PyMOL Python script that loads the backbone (N, CA, C, O; Angstrom):
from pymol import cmd

cmd.read_pdbstr("""\
ATOM      1  N   MET A   1      11.484  33.998 -40.305  1.00  0.00           N
ATOM      2  CA  MET A   1      10.844  33.793 -39.059  1.00  0.00           C
ATOM      3  C   MET A   1      11.618  32.890 -38.171  1.00  0.00           C
ATOM      4  O   MET A   1      12.146  31.890 -38.657  1.00  0.00           O
ATOM      5  N   ASN A   2      11.730  33.168 -36.889  1.00  0.00           N
ATOM      6  CA  ASN A   2      12.466  32.412 -35.961  1.00  0.00           C
ATOM      7  C   ASN A   2      11.480  31.418 -35.356  1.00  0.00           C
ATOM      8  O   ASN A   2      10.817  31.750 -34.373  1.00  0.00           O
ATOM      9  N   TRP A   3      11.359  30.195 -35.916  1.00  0.00           N
ATOM     10  CA  TRP A   3      10.348  29.242 -35.454  1.00  0.00           C
ATOM     11  C   TRP A   3      10.599  28.768 -34.008  1.00  0.00           C
ATOM     12  O   TRP A   3       9.648  28.697 -33.230  1.00  0.00           O
ATOM     13  N   PRO A   4      11.827  28.446 -33.631  1.00  0.00           N
ATOM     14  CA  PRO A   4      12.050  28.011 -32.272  1.00  0.00           C
ATOM     15  C   PRO A   4      11.563  29.046 -31.256  1.00  0.00           C
ATOM     16  O   PRO A   4      10.974  28.670 -30.242  1.00  0.00           O
ATOM     17  N   SER A   5      11.796  30.353 -31.506  1.00  0.00           N
ATOM     18  CA  SER A   5      11.445  31.414 -30.652  1.00  0.00           C
ATOM     19  C   SER A   5       9.918  31.517 -30.594  1.00  0.00           C
ATOM     20  O   SER A   5       9.348  31.689 -29.517  1.00  0.00           O
ATOM     21  N   LEU A   6       9.224  31.407 -31.810  1.00  0.00           N
ATOM     22  CA  LEU A   6       7.784  31.447 -31.838  1.00  0.00           C
ATOM     23  C   LEU A   6       7.219  30.321 -31.025  1.00  0.00           C
ATOM     24  O   LEU A   6       6.309  30.564 -30.232  1.00  0.00           O
ATOM     25  N   ILE A   7       7.705  29.068 -31.168  1.00  0.00           N
ATOM     26  CA  ILE A   7       7.197  27.916 -30.402  1.00  0.00           C
ATOM     27  C   ILE A   7       7.497  28.105 -28.888  1.00  0.00           C
ATOM     28  O   ILE A   7       6.654  27.809 -28.042  1.00  0.00           O
ATOM     29  N   GLN A   8       8.668  28.584 -28.580  1.00  0.00           N
ATOM     30  CA  GLN A   8       8.961  28.888 -27.169  1.00  0.00           C
ATOM     31  C   GLN A   8       7.982  29.878 -26.536  1.00  0.00           C
ATOM     32  O   GLN A   8       7.582  29.729 -25.381  1.00  0.00           O
ATOM     33  N   ASP A   9       7.613  30.874 -27.306  1.00  0.00           N
ATOM     34  CA  ASP A   9       6.596  31.844 -26.852  1.00  0.00           C
ATOM     35  C   ASP A   9       5.305  31.110 -26.574  1.00  0.00           C
ATOM     36  O   ASP A   9       4.678  31.335 -25.539  1.00  0.00           O
ATOM     37  N   LEU A  10       4.886  30.220 -27.493  1.00  0.00           N
ATOM     38  CA  LEU A  10       3.610  29.445 -27.354  1.00  0.00           C
ATOM     39  C   LEU A  10       3.665  28.583 -26.129  1.00  0.00           C
ATOM     40  O   LEU A  10       2.690  28.473 -25.384  1.00  0.00           O
ATOM     41  N   ILE A  11       4.835  27.953 -25.915  1.00  0.00           N
ATOM     42  CA  ILE A  11       5.080  27.056 -24.691  1.00  0.00           C
ATOM     43  C   ILE A  11       4.997  27.978 -23.526  1.00  0.00           C
ATOM     44  O   ILE A  11       4.363  27.615 -22.535  1.00  0.00           O
ATOM     45  N   GLY A  12       5.577  29.128 -23.558  1.00  0.00           N
ATOM     46  CA  GLY A  12       5.501  30.068 -22.376  1.00  0.00           C
ATOM     47  C   GLY A  12       4.106  30.581 -22.055  1.00  0.00           C
ATOM     48  O   GLY A  12       3.816  31.006 -20.936  1.00  0.00           O
ATOM     49  N   SER A  13       3.223  30.526 -23.106  1.00  0.00           N
ATOM     50  CA  SER A  13       1.840  30.964 -22.994  1.00  0.00           C
ATOM     51  C   SER A  13       1.029  29.851 -22.202  1.00  0.00           C
ATOM     52  O   SER A  13      -0.119  30.071 -21.818  1.00  0.00           O
ATOM     53  N   GLY A  14       1.654  28.691 -21.984  1.00  0.00           N
ATOM     54  CA  GLY A  14       0.925  27.624 -21.287  1.00  0.00           C
ATOM     55  C   GLY A  14       0.563  26.425 -22.157  1.00  0.00           C
ATOM     56  O   GLY A  14      -0.058  25.483 -21.665  1.00  0.00           O
ATOM     57  N   LEU A  15       0.929  26.435 -23.417  1.00  0.00           N
ATOM     58  CA  LEU A  15       0.630  25.314 -24.290  1.00  0.00           C
ATOM     59  C   LEU A  15       1.757  24.296 -24.287  1.00  0.00           C
ATOM     60  O   LEU A  15       2.923  24.673 -24.166  1.00  0.00           O
ATOM     61  N   THR A  16       1.431  22.995 -24.420  1.00  0.00           N
ATOM     62  CA  THR A  16       2.499  21.957 -24.665  1.00  0.00           C
ATOM     63  C   THR A  16       2.700  21.861 -26.111  1.00  0.00           C
ATOM     64  O   THR A  16       1.923  22.398 -26.902  1.00  0.00           O
ATOM     65  N   GLN A  17       3.811  21.134 -26.504  1.00  0.00           N
ATOM     66  CA  GLN A  17       4.013  20.888 -27.944  1.00  0.00           C
ATOM     67  C   GLN A  17       2.791  20.158 -28.505  1.00  0.00           C
ATOM     68  O   GLN A  17       2.308  20.488 -29.588  1.00  0.00           O
ATOM     69  N   ALA A  18       2.288  19.153 -27.752  1.00  0.00           N
ATOM     70  CA  ALA A  18       1.118  18.400 -28.286  1.00  0.00           C
ATOM     71  C   ALA A  18      -0.114  19.300 -28.453  1.00  0.00           C
ATOM     72  O   ALA A  18      -0.837  19.122 -29.433  1.00  0.00           O
ATOM     73  N   GLN A  19      -0.380  20.202 -27.606  1.00  0.00           N
ATOM     74  CA  GLN A  19      -1.420  21.166 -27.740  1.00  0.00           C
ATOM     75  C   GLN A  19      -1.235  22.110 -28.892  1.00  0.00           C
ATOM     76  O   GLN A  19      -2.167  22.425 -29.633  1.00  0.00           O
ATOM     77  N   ILE A  20      -0.001  22.555 -29.023  1.00  0.00           N
ATOM     78  CA  ILE A  20       0.291  23.413 -30.208  1.00  0.00           C
ATOM     79  C   ILE A  20      -0.004  22.643 -31.513  1.00  0.00           C
ATOM     80  O   ILE A  20      -0.683  23.144 -32.409  1.00  0.00           O
ATOM     81  N   ALA A  21       0.517  21.437 -31.584  1.00  0.00           N
ATOM     82  CA  ALA A  21       0.321  20.574 -32.813  1.00  0.00           C
ATOM     83  C   ALA A  21      -1.154  20.414 -33.097  1.00  0.00           C
ATOM     84  O   ALA A  21      -1.566  20.579 -34.245  1.00  0.00           O
ATOM     85  N   ALA A  22      -1.977  20.096 -32.093  1.00  0.00           N
ATOM     86  CA  ALA A  22      -3.374  19.880 -32.260  1.00  0.00           C
ATOM     87  C   ALA A  22      -4.081  21.195 -32.796  1.00  0.00           C
ATOM     88  O   ALA A  22      -4.944  21.147 -33.673  1.00  0.00           O
ATOM     89  N   ARG A  23      -3.674  22.316 -32.233  1.00  0.00           N
ATOM     90  CA  ARG A  23      -4.260  23.541 -32.624  1.00  0.00           C
ATOM     91  C   ARG A  23      -3.905  23.971 -34.112  1.00  0.00           C
ATOM     92  O   ARG A  23      -4.659  24.703 -34.753  1.00  0.00           O
ATOM     93  N   VAL A  24      -2.788  23.505 -34.591  1.00  0.00           N
ATOM     94  CA  VAL A  24      -2.352  23.849 -35.947  1.00  0.00           C
ATOM     95  C   VAL A  24      -2.448  22.756 -36.900  1.00  0.00           C
ATOM     96  O   VAL A  24      -1.997  22.881 -38.038  1.00  0.00           O
ATOM     97  N   ASP A  25      -3.060  21.600 -36.462  1.00  0.00           N
ATOM     98  CA  ASP A  25      -3.316  20.445 -37.310  1.00  0.00           C
ATOM     99  C   ASP A  25      -2.018  19.784 -37.862  1.00  0.00           C
ATOM    100  O   ASP A  25      -1.860  19.583 -39.066  1.00  0.00           O
ATOM    101  N   THR A  26      -1.160  19.478 -36.975  1.00  0.00           N
ATOM    102  CA  THR A  26       0.092  18.715 -37.382  1.00  0.00           C
ATOM    103  C   THR A  26       0.462  17.838 -36.213  1.00  0.00           C
ATOM    104  O   THR A  26      -0.217  17.816 -35.187  1.00  0.00           O
ATOM    105  N   GLY A  27       1.549  17.117 -36.385  1.00  0.00           N
ATOM    106  CA  GLY A  27       1.952  16.166 -35.345  1.00  0.00           C
ATOM    107  C   GLY A  27       2.905  16.822 -34.375  1.00  0.00           C
ATOM    108  O   GLY A  27       3.617  17.768 -34.712  1.00  0.00           O
ATOM    109  N   GLN A  28       2.905  16.293 -33.150  1.00  0.00           N
ATOM    110  CA  GLN A  28       3.853  16.842 -32.158  1.00  0.00           C
ATOM    111  C   GLN A  28       5.287  16.779 -32.549  1.00  0.00           C
ATOM    112  O   GLN A  28       6.080  17.667 -32.238  1.00  0.00           O
ATOM    113  N   SER A  29       5.622  15.694 -33.252  1.00  0.00           N
ATOM    114  CA  SER A  29       6.992  15.586 -33.685  1.00  0.00           C
ATOM    115  C   SER A  29       7.409  16.647 -34.668  1.00  0.00           C
ATOM    116  O   SER A  29       8.565  17.069 -34.704  1.00  0.00           O
ATOM    117  N   HIS A  30       6.454  17.072 -35.463  1.00  0.00           N
ATOM    118  CA  HIS A  30       6.807  18.207 -36.398  1.00  0.00           C
ATOM    119  C   HIS A  30       7.061  19.470 -35.655  1.00  0.00           C
ATOM    120  O   HIS A  30       7.940  20.237 -36.047  1.00  0.00           O
ATOM    121  N   ILE A  31       6.323  19.734 -34.579  1.00  0.00           N
ATOM    122  CA  ILE A  31       6.479  20.943 -33.747  1.00  0.00           C
ATOM    123  C   ILE A  31       7.886  20.761 -33.028  1.00  0.00           C
ATOM    124  O   ILE A  31       8.635  21.735 -32.959  1.00  0.00           O
ATOM    125  N   SER A  32       8.229  19.639 -32.537  1.00  0.00           N
ATOM    126  CA  SER A  32       9.459  19.400 -31.881  1.00  0.00           C
ATOM    127  C   SER A  32      10.566  19.574 -32.804  1.00  0.00           C
ATOM    128  O   SER A  32      11.571  20.140 -32.374  1.00  0.00           O
ATOM    129  N   GLU A  33      10.534  19.155 -34.064  1.00  0.00           N
ATOM    130  CA  GLU A  33      11.579  19.362 -35.040  1.00  0.00           C
ATOM    131  C   GLU A  33      11.873  20.828 -35.331  1.00  0.00           C
ATOM    132  O   GLU A  33      13.027  21.238 -35.462  1.00  0.00           O
ATOM    133  N   LEU A  34      10.772  21.625 -35.431  1.00  0.00           N
ATOM    134  CA  LEU A  34      10.857  23.011 -35.688  1.00  0.00           C
ATOM    135  C   LEU A  34      11.491  23.722 -34.432  1.00  0.00           C
ATOM    136  O   LEU A  34      12.307  24.634 -34.566  1.00  0.00           O
ATOM    137  N   TYR A  35      11.088  23.276 -33.250  1.00  0.00           N
ATOM    138  CA  TYR A  35      11.583  23.862 -32.029  1.00  0.00           C
ATOM    139  C   TYR A  35      13.087  23.657 -31.828  1.00  0.00           C
ATOM    140  O   TYR A  35      13.828  24.550 -31.416  1.00  0.00           O
ATOM    141  N   ARG A  36      13.489  22.411 -32.149  1.00  0.00           N
ATOM    142  CA  ARG A  36      14.920  22.027 -31.987  1.00  0.00           C
ATOM    143  C   ARG A  36      15.842  22.480 -33.133  1.00  0.00           C
ATOM    144  O   ARG A  36      17.067  22.399 -33.052  1.00  0.00           O
ATOM    145  N   GLY A  37      15.166  22.975 -34.239  1.00  0.00           N
ATOM    146  CA  GLY A  37      15.907  23.390 -35.398  1.00  0.00           C
ATOM    147  C   GLY A  37      16.289  22.339 -36.369  1.00  0.00           C
ATOM    148  O   GLY A  37      17.056  22.587 -37.300  1.00  0.00           O
ATOM    149  N   GLY A  38      15.731  21.081 -36.155  1.00  0.00           N
ATOM    150  CA  GLY A  38      15.969  20.017 -37.125  1.00  0.00           C
ATOM    151  C   GLY A  38      15.246  20.223 -38.387  1.00  0.00           C
ATOM    152  O   GLY A  38      15.663  19.730 -39.436  1.00  0.00           O
ATOM    153  N   ARG A  39      14.162  20.946 -38.324  1.00  0.00           N
ATOM    154  CA  ARG A  39      13.433  21.288 -39.555  1.00  0.00           C
ATOM    155  C   ARG A  39      13.446  22.809 -39.516  1.00  0.00           C
ATOM    156  O   ARG A  39      13.010  23.399 -38.528  1.00  0.00           O
ATOM    157  N   LYS A  40      13.952  23.475 -40.600  1.00  0.00           N
ATOM    158  CA  LYS A  40      14.151  24.904 -40.635  1.00  0.00           C
ATOM    159  C   LYS A  40      12.930  25.698 -40.966  1.00  0.00           C
ATOM    160  O   LYS A  40      12.740  26.807 -40.466  1.00  0.00           O
ATOM    161  N   GLN A  41      12.093  25.132 -41.815  1.00  0.00           N
ATOM    162  CA  GLN A  41      10.869  25.828 -42.286  1.00  0.00           C
ATOM    163  C   GLN A  41       9.695  24.892 -42.313  1.00  0.00           C
ATOM    164  O   GLN A  41       9.793  23.771 -42.812  1.00  0.00           O
ATOM    165  N   PRO A  42       8.521  25.372 -41.747  1.00  0.00           N
ATOM    166  CA  PRO A  42       7.253  24.561 -42.073  1.00  0.00           C
ATOM    167  C   PRO A  42       6.783  24.922 -43.391  1.00  0.00           C
ATOM    168  O   PRO A  42       7.261  25.878 -44.003  1.00  0.00           O
ATOM    169  N   GLY A  43       5.794  24.134 -43.881  1.00  0.00           N
ATOM    170  CA  GLY A  43       5.120  24.459 -45.192  1.00  0.00           C
ATOM    171  C   GLY A  43       4.345  25.849 -44.917  1.00  0.00           C
ATOM    172  O   GLY A  43       4.143  26.294 -43.787  1.00  0.00           O
ATOM    173  N   TRP A  44       3.972  26.421 -46.032  1.00  0.00           N
ATOM    174  CA  TRP A  44       3.429  27.690 -46.009  1.00  0.00           C
ATOM    175  C   TRP A  44       2.127  27.758 -45.090  1.00  0.00           C
ATOM    176  O   TRP A  44       2.012  28.631 -44.231  1.00  0.00           O
ATOM    177  N   SER A  45       1.174  26.807 -45.314  1.00  0.00           N
ATOM    178  CA  SER A  45       0.002  26.823 -44.543  1.00  0.00           C
ATOM    179  C   SER A  45       0.216  26.499 -43.115  1.00  0.00           C
ATOM    180  O   SER A  45      -0.480  27.084 -42.286  1.00  0.00           O
ATOM    181  N   LEU A  46       1.096  25.639 -42.734  1.00  0.00           N
ATOM    182  CA  LEU A  46       1.429  25.436 -41.334  1.00  0.00           C
ATOM    183  C   LEU A  46       2.080  26.616 -40.718  1.00  0.00           C
ATOM    184  O   LEU A  46       1.804  26.933 -39.561  1.00  0.00           O
ATOM    185  N   GLY A  47       2.946  27.294 -41.446  1.00  0.00           N
ATOM    186  CA  GLY A  47       3.541  28.498 -40.936  1.00  0.00           C
ATOM    187  C   GLY A  47       2.529  29.539 -40.616  1.00  0.00           C
ATOM    188  O   GLY A  47       2.608  30.198 -39.579  1.00  0.00           O
ATOM    189  N   GLU A  48       1.544  29.703 -41.523  1.00  0.00           N
ATOM    190  CA  GLU A  48       0.439  30.688 -41.281  1.00  0.00           C
ATOM    191  C   GLU A  48      -0.348  30.382 -40.116  1.00  0.00           C
ATOM    192  O   GLU A  48      -0.749  31.289 -39.386  1.00  0.00           O
ATOM    193  N   ARG A  49      -0.623  29.055 -39.868  1.00  0.00           N
ATOM    194  CA  ARG A  49      -1.413  28.644 -38.669  1.00  0.00           C
ATOM    195  C   ARG A  49      -0.630  28.882 -37.423  1.00  0.00           C
ATOM    196  O   ARG A  49      -1.210  29.309 -36.425  1.00  0.00           O
ATOM    197  N   LEU A  50       0.736  28.618 -37.412  1.00  0.00           N
ATOM    198  CA  LEU A  50       1.536  28.901 -36.263  1.00  0.00           C
ATOM    199  C   LEU A  50       1.589  30.444 -35.938  1.00  0.00           C
ATOM    200  O   LEU A  50       1.488  30.873 -34.788  1.00  0.00           O
ATOM    201  N   ILE A  51       1.740  31.165 -36.947  1.00  0.00           N
ATOM    202  CA  ILE A  51       1.763  32.649 -36.735  1.00  0.00           C
ATOM    203  C   ILE A  51       0.401  33.116 -36.194  1.00  0.00           C
ATOM    204  O   ILE A  51       0.359  33.935 -35.276  1.00  0.00           O
ATOM    205  N   SER A  52      -0.637  32.641 -36.710  1.00  0.00           N
ATOM    206  CA  SER A  52      -1.954  32.958 -36.223  1.00  0.00           C
ATOM    207  C   SER A  52      -2.205  32.609 -34.772  1.00  0.00           C
ATOM    208  O   SER A  52      -2.735  33.399 -33.991  1.00  0.00           O
ATOM    209  N   LEU A  53      -1.804  31.396 -34.443  1.00  0.00           N
ATOM    210  CA  LEU A  53      -1.850  30.889 -33.006  1.00  0.00           C
ATOM    211  C   LEU A  53      -0.997  31.824 -32.156  1.00  0.00           C
ATOM    212  O   LEU A  53      -1.411  32.224 -31.067  1.00  0.00           O
ATOM    213  N   HIS A  54       0.167  32.168 -32.634  1.00  0.00           N
ATOM    214  CA  HIS A  54       1.070  32.989 -31.874  1.00  0.00           C
ATOM    215  C   HIS A  54       0.445  34.334 -31.568  1.00  0.00           C
ATOM    216  O   HIS A  54       0.474  34.846 -30.449  1.00  0.00           O
ATOM    217  N   ARG A  55      -0.117  34.868 -32.627  1.00  0.00           N
ATOM    218  CA  ARG A  55      -0.848  36.199 -32.490  1.00  0.00           C
ATOM    219  C   ARG A  55      -1.932  36.100 -31.469  1.00  0.00           C
ATOM    220  O   ARG A  55      -2.067  36.950 -30.589  1.00  0.00           O
ATOM    221  N   GLU A  56      -2.726  35.024 -31.599  1.00  0.00           N
ATOM    222  CA  GLU A  56      -3.882  34.871 -30.602  1.00  0.00           C
ATOM    223  C   GLU A  56      -3.391  34.698 -29.170  1.00  0.00           C
ATOM    224  O   GLU A  56      -3.942  35.325 -28.265  1.00  0.00           O
ATOM    225  N   ARG A  57      -2.354  33.855 -28.927  1.00  0.00           N
ATOM    226  CA  ARG A  57      -1.892  33.511 -27.595  1.00  0.00           C
ATOM    227  C   ARG A  57      -0.920  34.623 -26.977  1.00  0.00           C
ATOM    228  O   ARG A  57      -0.958  34.944 -25.789  1.00  0.00           O
ATOM    229  N   CYS A  58      -0.092  35.143 -27.866  1.00  0.00           N
ATOM    230  CA  CYS A  58       1.016  35.995 -27.343  1.00  0.00           C
ATOM    231  C   CYS A  58       0.850  37.491 -27.773  1.00  0.00           C
ATOM    232  O   CYS A  58       1.390  38.401 -27.144  1.00  0.00           O
ATOM    233  N   GLY A  59       0.068  37.695 -28.887  1.00  0.00           N
ATOM    234  CA  GLY A  59      -0.173  39.082 -29.324  1.00  0.00           C
ATOM    235  C   GLY A  59       1.017  39.836 -29.814  1.00  0.00           C
ATOM    236  O   GLY A  59       0.999  41.066 -29.861  1.00  0.00           O
ATOM    237  N   LYS A  60       2.069  39.119 -30.184  1.00  0.00           N
ATOM    238  CA  LYS A  60       3.380  39.889 -30.618  1.00  0.00           C
ATOM    239  C   LYS A  60       4.150  39.035 -31.573  1.00  0.00           C
ATOM    240  O   LYS A  60       5.220  38.547 -31.210  1.00  0.00           O
ATOM    241  N   THR A  61       3.678  38.824 -32.765  1.00  0.00           N
ATOM    242  CA  THR A  61       4.441  38.060 -33.711  1.00  0.00           C
ATOM    243  C   THR A  61       5.759  38.716 -34.091  1.00  0.00           C
ATOM    244  O   THR A  61       6.702  37.999 -34.424  1.00  0.00           O
ATOM    245  N   GLU A  62       5.875  40.011 -34.060  1.00  0.00           N
ATOM    246  CA  GLU A  62       7.057  40.729 -34.432  1.00  0.00           C
ATOM    247  C   GLU A  62       8.305  40.257 -33.647  1.00  0.00           C
ATOM    248  O   GLU A  62       9.388  40.165 -34.224  1.00  0.00           O
ATOM    249  N   GLN A  63       8.173  39.977 -32.422  1.00  0.00           N
ATOM    250  CA  GLN A  63       9.384  39.542 -31.571  1.00  0.00           C
ATOM    251  C   GLN A  63       9.827  38.172 -31.970  1.00  0.00           C
ATOM    252  O   GLN A  63      10.969  37.814 -31.683  1.00  0.00           O
ATOM    253  N   ALA A  64       9.004  37.370 -32.615  1.00  0.00           N
ATOM    254  CA  ALA A  64       9.438  36.016 -32.999  1.00  0.00           C
ATOM    255  C   ALA A  64      10.187  36.033 -34.337  1.00  0.00           C
ATOM    256  O   ALA A  64      10.813  35.043 -34.717  1.00  0.00           O
ATOM    257  N   ALA A  65      10.118  37.143 -35.035  1.00  0.00           N
ATOM    258  CA  ALA A  65      10.801  37.270 -36.301  1.00  0.00           C
ATOM    259  C   ALA A  65      12.326  37.382 -36.096  1.00  0.00           C
ATOM    260  O   ALA A  65      12.769  37.945 -35.095  1.00  0.00           O
ATOM    261  N   ALA A  66      13.086  36.879 -36.986  1.00  0.00           N
ATOM    262  CA  ALA A  66      14.533  36.960 -36.921  1.00  0.00           C
ATOM    263  C   ALA A  66      15.052  37.739 -38.067  1.00  0.00           C
ATOM    264  O   ALA A  66      16.263  37.921 -38.191  1.00  0.00           O
TER     265      ALA A  66
END
""", "prot")
cmd.dss("prot")
cmd.show_as("cartoon", "prot")
cmd.util.cbc("prot")
cmd.orient("prot")
């Protein structure tokens, strides 16, 4: 999964990093690290929540895959 691309899509849908973090129950700094590539993979449950939010907001999880 291309996490920076997925997060960029969510930002493009009108959410801030802080709003994304709140929606998936993590800290904004964690979202920032994933977005910048400092953290390559979230934990399984966080990854699932990010994918679910992406599907809800953007409706196209496939394009975020790498």
